[in-house]
C-alpha positions as CSV (number, residue, x, y, z in Angstrom):
1,M,0.0,-0.1,0.0
2,S,1.4,3.3,-0.8
3,Q,2.4,5.6,1.9
4,E,0.7,8.7,1.8
5,L,2.5,12.3,2.2
6,D,0.2,14.9,3.7
7,E,0.4,17.6,5.9
8,S,1.2,15.7,8.9
9,S,4.2,13.6,7.5
10,P,6.3,16.9,5.9
11,N,9.6,15.3,6.4
12,T,9.9,12.1,4.5
13,W,12.2,13.7,2.2
14,E,14.2,13.8,5.0
15,E,13.7,10.3,6.1
16,L,15.0,9.3,2.9
17,V,17.7,11.0,3.5
18,D,18.9,9.4,6.9
19,T,18.3,6.2,5.6
20,A,20.7,7.0,2.4
21,Q,23.3,8.0,4.7
22,Q,23.1,4.5,6.8
23,Q,24.5,3.2,3.3
24,D,21.3,0.7,3.3
25,P,20.1,0.6,-0.3
26,I,17.7,-1.9,0.3
27,A,15.9,-0.5,2.9
28,L,16.3,3.0,1.1
29,A,14.8,0.9,-2.4
30,E,11.8,0.1,-0.3
31,K,10.8,3.6,1.3
32,I,10.9,4.6,-1.9
33,E,8.8,1.9,-3.3
34,S,6.4,2.4,-0.6
35,L,5.5,5.8,-1.7
36,S,3.4,7.0,-4.8
37,P,5.0,8.5,-7.9
38,S,3.4,11.9,-7.0
39,D,4.6,11.1,-3.3
40,Q,8.1,10.3,-4.8
41,A,8.4,13.6,-7.1
42,F,7.2,15.6,-3.8
43,A,9.7,14.1,-1.6
44,F,12.7,14.8,-4.4
45,A,11.2,18.1,-4.8
46,H,12.3,19.5,-1.5
47,M,15.9,17.8,-1.4
48,T,19.0,19.7,-2.4
49,D,21.4,18.8,-4.8
50,E,23.7,17.2,-2.5
51,Q,20.9,14.8,-1.0
52,T,19.4,14.1,-4.2
53,E,23.1,12.6,-5.2
54,Q,23.4,10.9,-1.9
55,V,20.2,9.2,-2.5
56,L,20.4,8.4,-6.1
57,G,24.1,6.9,-5.3
58,T,22.6,4.8,-2.5
59,L,20.4,3.2,-4.7
60,S,21.2,0.3,-7.3
61,P,21.2,1.5,-10.8
62,D,18.5,-0.5,-11.2
63,D,16.4,0.8,-8.3
64,A,17.7,4.4,-9.5
65,A,16.5,3.5,-12.6
66,D,12.9,2.9,-12.0
67,L,12.8,5.9,-10.0
68,I,14.3,8.1,-12.6
69,A,11.7,6.8,-14.9
70,G,8.6,7.6,-12.8
71,L,9.9,11.2,-12.0
72,P,8.6,14.5,-14.4
73,E,11.1,14.9,-16.8
74,A,12.6,18.0,-16.2
75,Q,12.8,16.6,-12.5
76,A,14.0,13.7,-13.7
77,A,16.8,15.6,-15.8
78,H,17.8,17.8,-13.0
79,A,18.5,14.6,-10.4
80,I,20.5,12.8,-12.6
81,A,22.7,15.8,-13.3
82,T,23.7,15.9,-9.8
83,L,25.6,12.5,-10.3
84,E,29.2,12.0,-12.0
85,A,29.1,10.9,-15.2
86,D,29.7,7.2,-14.8
87,A,27.6,6.8,-11.8
88,A,24.7,8.9,-14.1
89,A,25.7,6.3,-17.1
90,A,25.3,3.4,-14.9
91,I,21.2,4.2,-14.2
92,V,20.8,5.4,-17.9
93,R,22.0,1.8,-19.3
94,E,18.7,0.1,-17.0
95,L,16.0,2.9,-18.9
96,T,14.5,1.6,-21.9
97,S,15.5,3.4,-25.1
98,D,12.9,6.1,-25.1
99,E,13.4,7.1,-21.4
100,Q,17.5,7.2,-22.3
101,A,16.4,9.6,-25.5
102,D,14.3,11.9,-23.2
103,L,16.6,11.9,-20.7
104,I,19.5,12.8,-22.3
105,G,17.7,15.3,-24.6
106,D,16.6,17.2,-21.3
107,L,20.5,17.4,-20.4
108,S,22.9,20.2,-21.1
109,P,25.2,19.3,-24.1
110,E,28.0,18.9,-21.4
111,D,26.5,16.7,-19.2
112,A,24.9,14.7,-22.1
113,E,28.3,13.8,-23.5
114,A,29.8,13.4,-20.5
115,I,27.2,10.3,-19.8
116,L,27.2,9.2,-23.1
117,G,30.9,8.7,-23.0
118,E,30.3,6.2,-20.5
119,L,28.1,4.3,-22.2
120,P,29.4,1.3,-24.8
121,S,29.5,2.9,-28.2
122,D,26.9,1.2,-29.7
123,A,24.3,2.0,-26.6
124,A,25.4,5.7,-27.0
125,N,25.1,5.5,-31.0
126,D,21.0,4.4,-30.4
127,V,20.9,7.0,-27.8
128,R,22.2,10.0,-30.1
129,N,20.3,8.5,-32.9
130,L,16.9,8.7,-31.4
131,T,17.8,12.5,-30.0
132,R,17.8,13.5,-33.5
133,Y,14.4,13.4,-33.9
134,A,11.6,15.9,-32.4
135,D,9.9,14.9,-29.0
136,D,6.4,14.8,-31.0
137,V,7.2,12.6,-33.8
138,A,7.3,8.7,-34.6
139,G,11.3,8.9,-34.3
140,G,11.4,10.5,-30.9
141,L,8.4,8.7,-29.4
142,M,9.7,5.1,-30.3
143,V,11.7,2.4,-28.9
144,S,14.6,0.7,-30.1
145,E,14.1,-2.8,-28.5
146,L,12.3,-5.3,-30.3
147,F,12.7,-8.9,-31.6
148,K,13.6,-8.8,-35.1
149,F,14.1,-12.0,-37.3
150,P,15.5,-12.2,-40.8
151,V,12.4,-13.4,-43.1
152,T,14.7,-16.6,-43.6
153,A,14.1,-18.1,-40.1
154,T,12.3,-20.8,-39.1
155,I,10.2,-21.1,-35.6
156,R,12.9,-22.9,-34.4
157,D,15.4,-20.2,-35.0
158,V,13.1,-17.9,-33.3
159,V,12.6,-19.6,-30.3
160,D,16.3,-19.9,-29.9
161,Q,16.6,-16.5,-30.4
162,L,14.5,-15.7,-27.6
163,A,16.0,-17.8,-25.3
164,V,19.6,-15.6,-26.0
165,D,17.6,-12.2,-25.6
166,S,15.2,-13.2,-23.0
167,E,17.1,-11.3,-20.3
168,R,17.9,-8.2,-22.4
169,L,14.5,-7.5,-23.4
170,G,12.4,-9.7,-20.6
171,D,10.7,-7.1,-18.7
172,R,9.7,-5.0,-22.0
173,N,6.2,-6.9,-22.4
174,I,6.7,-7.5,-26.0
175,R,4.1,-9.0,-27.8
176,Y,5.3,-8.8,-31.3
177,G,8.1,-10.1,-33.5
178,Y,9.0,-8.2,-36.5
179,V,10.6,-10.0,-39.8
180,I,13.0,-8.0,-42.0
181,D,14.5,-8.7,-45.2
182,E,18.0,-9.2,-45.7
183,G,18.3,-5.0,-46.5
184,G,16.8,-4.6,-43.0
185,R,13.0,-3.4,-44.3
186,L,10.0,-4.3,-42.6
187,V,8.2,-7.0,-44.8
188,G,6.0,-8.7,-41.8
189,V,4.9,-8.8,-38.1
190,L,4.8,-12.5,-35.8
191,P,2.3,-12.3,-32.9
192,M,4.4,-14.0,-30.3
193,Q,1.3,-16.3,-29.1
194,Q,1.8,-17.7,-32.6
195,L,4.6,-19.4,-31.4
196,L,3.2,-22.2,-29.2
197,F,1.0,-23.5,-32.3
198,V,2.9,-24.2,-34.7
199,K,5.8,-26.8,-35.5
200,R,9.6,-25.7,-35.0
201,S,10.3,-26.5,-38.5
202,T,7.7,-23.8,-39.8
203,P,8.9,-21.0,-41.9
204,I,8.3,-17.9,-40.2
205,V,6.8,-16.3,-43.6
206,D,3.9,-19.0,-42.9
207,V,3.1,-17.4,-39.4
208,M,3.5,-13.9,-40.2
209,I,1.0,-11.2,-40.5
210,G,2.4,-9.7,-44.1
211,N,2.2,-6.1,-45.4
212,P,1.8,-4.8,-41.7
213,L,0.7,-1.2,-41.1
214,S,3.8,0.8,-40.1
215,V,4.4,4.7,-39.8
216,P,7.3,6.5,-40.6
217,V,9.6,7.9,-38.2
218,T,8.6,11.8,-39.3
219,M,5.1,10.6,-38.3
220,D,3.8,13.8,-36.2
221,L,1.7,13.3,-32.9
222,F,-1.5,14.3,-34.2
223,E,-1.1,11.7,-36.9
224,L,0.0,8.9,-34.6
225,M,-3.2,9.9,-32.6
226,D,-5.5,8.7,-35.3
227,V,-3.6,5.9,-35.9
228,F,-4.6,4.5,-32.5
229,D,-7.9,6.0,-32.9
230,R,-8.2,3.8,-35.8
231,H,-7.0,0.7,-34.9
232,R,-6.4,-1.6,-31.6
233,F,-2.7,-1.6,-31.7
234,L,-0.6,-1.7,-28.5
235,G,2.2,-0.4,-30.6
236,V,2.8,0.4,-34.5
237,P,6.5,-0.5,-36.0
238,V,8.3,2.7,-37.3
239,V,10.7,2.8,-40.4
240,D,12.9,5.0,-42.1
241,A,12.4,6.5,-45.6
242,E,14.1,3.5,-47.4
243,G,11.7,1.0,-45.3
244,L,14.3,-0.1,-43.0
245,L,12.7,-0.7,-39.2
246,R,14.1,1.6,-36.6
247,G,11.6,0.7,-33.6
248,V,8.3,0.7,-32.2
249,V,5.9,3.2,-31.0
250,H,3.5,2.2,-28.5
251,R,-0.1,3.6,-27.5
252,E,0.8,4.6,-24.0
253,A,3.7,7.2,-25.7
254,V,1.5,8.5,-27.8
255,E,-1.4,9.3,-25.1
256,H,1.9,10.8,-22.6
257,A,2.7,12.8,-25.3
258,V,-0.7,14.1,-25.8
259,T,-0.7,15.0,-22.1
260,L,2.8,16.9,-22.3
261,A,1.5,19.1,-25.4
262,S,-1.3,19.8,-23.8
263,E,0.6,21.1,-20.6
264,S,3.2,22.6,-22.8
265,D,0.5,24.4,-24.8
266,Y,-1.3,26.3,-21.9
267,L,2.1,27.2,-20.1
268,K,3.4,28.9,-23.3
269,S,0.3,30.7,-23.5
270,Q,1.6,32.2,-19.9
271,G,4.6,33.2,-21.2
272,I,6.9,30.1,-19.9
273,V,8.5,29.1,-23.3
274,G,12.2,28.1,-22.2
275,G,11.2,24.6,-20.9
276,E,9.5,23.0,-17.9
277,E,10.7,24.8,-14.7
278,L,10.7,23.6,-11.2
279,R,11.2,25.8,-8.4
280,N,14.3,23.4,-7.0
281,M,16.4,24.4,-10.5
282,P,19.1,27.0,-10.4
283,L,17.6,30.7,-9.9
284,W,19.2,32.4,-12.9
285,L,18.0,29.4,-14.8
286,R,14.6,30.2,-14.1
287,A,14.7,33.5,-13.7
288,R,16.1,33.2,-17.6
289,R,13.8,31.2,-18.8
290,R,11.2,33.7,-17.6
291,L,12.7,36.9,-18.7
292,S,13.1,35.7,-22.3
293,W,9.7,36.1,-23.0
294,L,9.1,39.2,-20.7
295,S,11.5,40.9,-22.2
296,I,10.1,40.5,-25.8
297,N,6.6,41.2,-24.6
298,I,7.6,44.7,-23.2
299,F,8.4,45.9,-26.6
300,L,5.1,44.5,-28.2
301,N,3.7,46.1,-25.6
302,L,5.7,49.7,-26.7
303,G,4.3,49.3,-30.0
304,A,0.6,49.6,-28.8
305,A,1.9,52.6,-26.7
306,S,2.9,54.5,-29.6
307,V,-0.3,55.2,-30.6
308,I,-0.8,57.5,-27.8
309,A,2.7,58.4,-28.2
310,M,1.7,60.3,-31.7
311,Y,0.6,63.0,-29.4
312,Q,2.8,63.6,-27.0
313,D,3.1,67.2,-28.3
314,T,0.0,68.0,-27.3
315,L,-0.5,66.4,-23.9
316,Q,1.6,67.5,-20.3
317,A,4.3,65.3,-18.9
318,V,1.7,64.1,-16.4
319,I,-0.4,62.4,-19.4
320,A,2.9,60.8,-20.9
321,L,3.3,59.0,-18.1
322,A,-0.4,57.6,-19.0
323,V,1.3,56.1,-21.8
324,F,3.2,53.6,-19.6
325,L,0.3,52.5,-17.4
326,P,-0.6,49.7,-19.5
327,I,2.7,48.7,-20.5
328,I,3.1,48.2,-16.3
329,S,-0.3,46.7,-15.7
330,D,0.0,44.2,-18.4
331,M,3.8,43.0,-18.0
332,S,3.0,42.8,-14.2
333,G,0.2,40.8,-15.0
334,C,2.4,38.3,-17.7
335,S,4.9,38.1,-14.9
336,G,2.1,36.9,-11.9
337,N,0.5,34.7,-14.9
338,Q,3.7,32.7,-14.9
339,A,4.0,32.4,-11.4
340,V,0.3,31.0,-11.7
341,A,1.5,28.4,-14.4
342,V,3.9,26.7,-12.2
343,S,2.3,26.8,-9.2
344,M,-0.8,25.0,-10.7
345,R,1.7,22.4,-12.4
346,E,3.3,21.3,-9.2
347,L,0.1,21.3,-7.2
348,A,-1.0,19.0,-10.4
349,M,2.3,16.9,-10.3
350,G,2.0,16.4,-6.5
351,L,5.4,18.5,-6.4
352,V,3.9,21.1,-3.9
353,R,1.1,21.1,-0.8
354,P,-1.8,24.1,-0.6
355,N,0.1,24.6,3.1
356,E,3.5,25.5,1.8
357,L,2.9,29.2,1.5
358,F,5.9,30.8,2.7
359,R,8.3,28.0,0.8
360,V,6.6,28.9,-2.4
361,W,6.7,32.3,-1.8
362,S,10.5,32.4,-0.7
363,K,10.9,30.9,-4.4
364,E,8.8,33.5,-6.2
365,V,10.0,36.2,-4.4
366,T,14.0,35.9,-5.5
367,V,12.9,35.6,-9.2
368,G,10.6,38.6,-8.8
369,L,13.2,40.6,-7.5
370,V,15.7,39.2,-10.4
371,N,13.2,39.9,-13.6
372,G,11.8,42.8,-11.6
373,A,15.0,44.7,-11.5
374,A,16.1,44.1,-15.4
375,L,12.5,45.0,-16.5
376,G,12.4,48.1,-13.9
377,L,15.7,49.0,-15.6
378,L,14.5,48.6,-18.9
379,I,11.4,50.4,-19.1
380,G,13.0,53.0,-17.1
381,I,15.7,53.6,-19.8
382,V,12.8,53.3,-22.8
383,A,11.0,56.2,-20.7
384,T,13.8,58.3,-20.1
385,I,14.6,58.3,-24.0
386,F,11.0,58.6,-24.7
387,D,10.7,61.9,-22.6
388,G,13.9,63.4,-21.5
389,N,13.2,63.4,-18.7
390,P,14.9,61.0,-15.8
391,F,12.2,61.2,-13.1
392,L,9.7,59.4,-15.3
393,G,12.2,56.6,-16.3
394,L,12.6,56.6,-12.2
395,V,9.0,56.5,-11.4
396,V,7.8,53.5,-14.1
397,G,11.0,51.7,-13.6
398,A,10.5,51.5,-9.9
399,A,7.1,50.7,-10.1
400,L,7.3,48.0,-12.7
401,F,9.9,46.6,-10.4
402,L,7.7,46.7,-7.8
403,N,4.4,45.8,-8.9
404,T,6.5,42.5,-10.6
405,V,7.8,41.3,-7.0
406,L,4.0,41.6,-5.8
407,A,2.6,39.9,-8.9
408,V,4.7,36.9,-8.4
409,S,4.2,36.8,-5.3
410,I,0.4,37.0,-5.7
411,G,0.3,34.3,-8.9
412,G,2.4,31.7,-7.1
413,L,0.3,31.7,-3.6
414,V,-3.4,32.7,-4.8
415,P,-3.5,28.8,-6.7
416,L,-2.3,27.3,-3.3
417,L,-4.9,29.7,-1.3
418,L,-7.9,28.8,-3.6
419,K,-6.5,24.8,-3.8
420,R,-7.0,25.0,0.0
421,L,-10.4,26.8,0.3
422,G,-11.8,24.1,-2.3
423,F,-11.9,26.3,-5.1
424,D,-10.6,25.7,-8.8
425,P,-7.3,27.6,-9.3
426,A,-7.2,26.9,-13.0
427,V,-10.7,29.0,-13.2
428,A,-10.4,31.9,-10.4
429,S,-6.6,32.7,-10.3
430,G,-6.2,34.7,-13.7
431,P,-8.8,37.0,-12.7
432,L,-7.9,37.2,-9.4
433,L,-4.2,38.6,-10.4
434,T,-5.0,40.5,-13.2
435,T,-7.5,42.6,-11.0
436,I,-5.1,42.8,-8.0
437,T,-1.9,43.7,-10.1
438,D,-4.0,46.3,-12.4
439,M,-5.1,48.1,-8.9
440,C,-1.5,47.8,-7.1
441,G,0.2,48.7,-10.6
442,F,-1.9,52.0,-11.0
443,F,-1.6,52.9,-7.4
444,L,2.2,52.3,-7.4
445,V,2.7,54.6,-10.5
446,L,0.1,57.3,-9.6
447,G,1.5,57.3,-5.8
448,F,5.5,57.7,-7.3
449,A,4.1,60.5,-9.8
450,S,2.6,62.3,-6.5
451,V,5.5,62.6,-4.5
452,T,7.9,63.8,-7.5
453,L,4.9,65.7,-9.7
454,N,7.3,69.3,-9.4
455,R,10.0,66.7,-11.0
456,L,8.0,65.7,-14.1
457,V,6.5,68.8,-14.9
458,S,9.6,70.9,-14.5
């Protein structure tokens, strides 16, 4: 039975670390296995890099691979990157080919090459070949572990080959063998249950399903969805442009990719375009990923503001201030929506609990300080050039800086508060955030302008 992580057991990750410090891999594996996947992810989200390295290093490579395979992809990559290359490679070797490719693809190029350098050359080449494909096409979703047999083989040859490969592929739940010609092109599919009902001397061409359905390595996710909607197959062979058999794409892999694509679309709509983010990632990485979109968006908003700026000559200096009001409001709202998106993802994955308000706020406010300072400086410089008055730049820059810090604080906390109160954070977080940040932004701008009014109109 899964051990539940709730508010009454907040230190489960510390228990895992303590067990790892005792160098007891069996007890540690049993503790981790007693947790549900979401609780495992929750525990590792609260560990430091040193603690993560110690836990993974204590586990056997096989147990560590089972753990890594169950974590969210971004969290798995972050965890494996805490290890030395040889220890990480030992874990990677225990993963399926698609899991290896996904994990290696999420690492920095330096970490990826270091780990690949520790793998056998053929395994490293297989991973490199798989990482060449995009994540949302058949080549990027397929596994390369499969049973394949020459068209000239007999059932006896197949049985003998299965005995040789059983240890390597025995835990892959493989139900079909694939028949290839002398050039490696797919010519048939061999249902494994057929082996029980025919003579060992029977040629496999008499048993196989000829002209089987296959998909090209370049078939995109939505076309794959259509294939599995029209057919009840659990897996479909994948071939390249020459018809060479490259792997098998499974139904569950496609369904999982569809779920991730839906989540990614939502996060992009909220301004997170630099990859998955978790709050235990380095501060500068998290700030850079959010700032990349915000920096672009500020110039897009300046384009809209230029319509008002055309009438600048007829307006007083205080009216010039109004040009920047919608920019400050919109940019603060974007920052807050990024925080909302991360809180909603972590709530959905079980990485954070609704009562962890201070932890979430402390993580968000650091990003807010960095991004608020960068955006405030940028808009301050633009405002100074725009009006020729440095005090206008000081007012709008300071207002955007403070409102950004406030927006990410609210955006990070509102989903947790709503969840705790029993409301749907997906529905209510956006409107609440927009209303509060607009109000506070206008108050900050106009309040600072009132204090420096003589400087603005001089």
